[in-house]
N, C-alpha and C positions, 0 to 999 in steps of 0.2 A: 812633830813635823820639823824637818831639817831646813835650816836657813840656806837660801840660794845665794852664793857669792858671785858677783859679776866682775868681769875683767876691767881693768883700768881703761877709761875712755871708750867703753863699749858703745856708749850712746853717740859718740862723735863719729866713729868709723864703723860702718856696718860690716866691713870685711873682717873685723876682729872677732865677731861673734860674741856669745855670752859665756863661753867656757872659761873657767878660772885659770889665770896665769898670775904668778907672783910678780908684783912690780919690782924691778931691780934698778931703776934709774937713780942716779946720784941725787937728783933734786926732786924726785917724785914725792908729791904731797901725800899720796895714798900710802906709800911705804913708810913715811914719817908719821903716820896716824894723825894727820891734821884734821881739825874739826870741820865738819861739812863734807868730808870725803867718804866714799863707801867703806864699809868695814872689811877687814881682811880675816880670813880663817885663823883661828887659834884654838888652843886646847879647851877653852871655856865653852865653845860651841859644839861639844860632843854630841854624838847621835843618841837619841833617847834609848833607854835600856830595852824597851820592848822591840825596837827596830834593829838593835845591834846584831850583826852576823846573819841577817836575813837576805835572801835574794831580793832584787828590786820588785819582783812580783808579790812579795809578802810571804812566800813560802820558805820553810827551812830547807836548805840545799843538802841532800844526802847522796853520797857516792855509793852506787850499787854495782856489784860485780856478779851477782847470780840471782836466780829466781827466788830463793829463800829470803834473801835480804830485801827484795822488791815486795814480797808479800807482807813483810814486817812493817812497812811504811804506813803511817796514818794519813789518808788522803785529805783530811781536813786542814792540816797545817804543814805537812811534809811533801816534798816533791823530789823525784829521783834524777840523778845524773848518771847515765850508764858509763862505766869505766872504759877507758880506751883499750884495755887489754881484752875486752870481750869481742869475740868474732862476729861476723855478719849473721850467721845462722842463729846463734843464741840471742843476738840483739833483736832479731825479728820476733822470736818467741817472747822475749821480755816486753817488747812493745805491745804485742797482742794481749799479754797478761795484764799489763798496766791499764790498757783500755777497758778490759773487763772489770778490773777493780776500781776504776775511776781515778787512777793516780796520774798526776801530771809529770811528764818527762821533759827535761830541759834540752837535751841534745838528741833530737829524733833523727 
């Protein structure tokens, strides 16, 4: 499970949101890693090996450009992303085939 890092003063100002932004202020306590302040992302917080390189949905993202490549996917842990060079007619055929095989497609 990845650690969620929160933006400096996210609790004080709702408009800031919780999306991470690096603190850059000269006197920022968080930037200086003072005790009692939220942690900042660093190399030690790497993604677990099992999750590395996966799509947020948990599937392995595979670029597919024809029907043969689509049929070679394993629907248990792989999902397809149809290449942008594929035309509309072929893309429709690929989407139908993916539905038959139970393969998830990211860019319908």
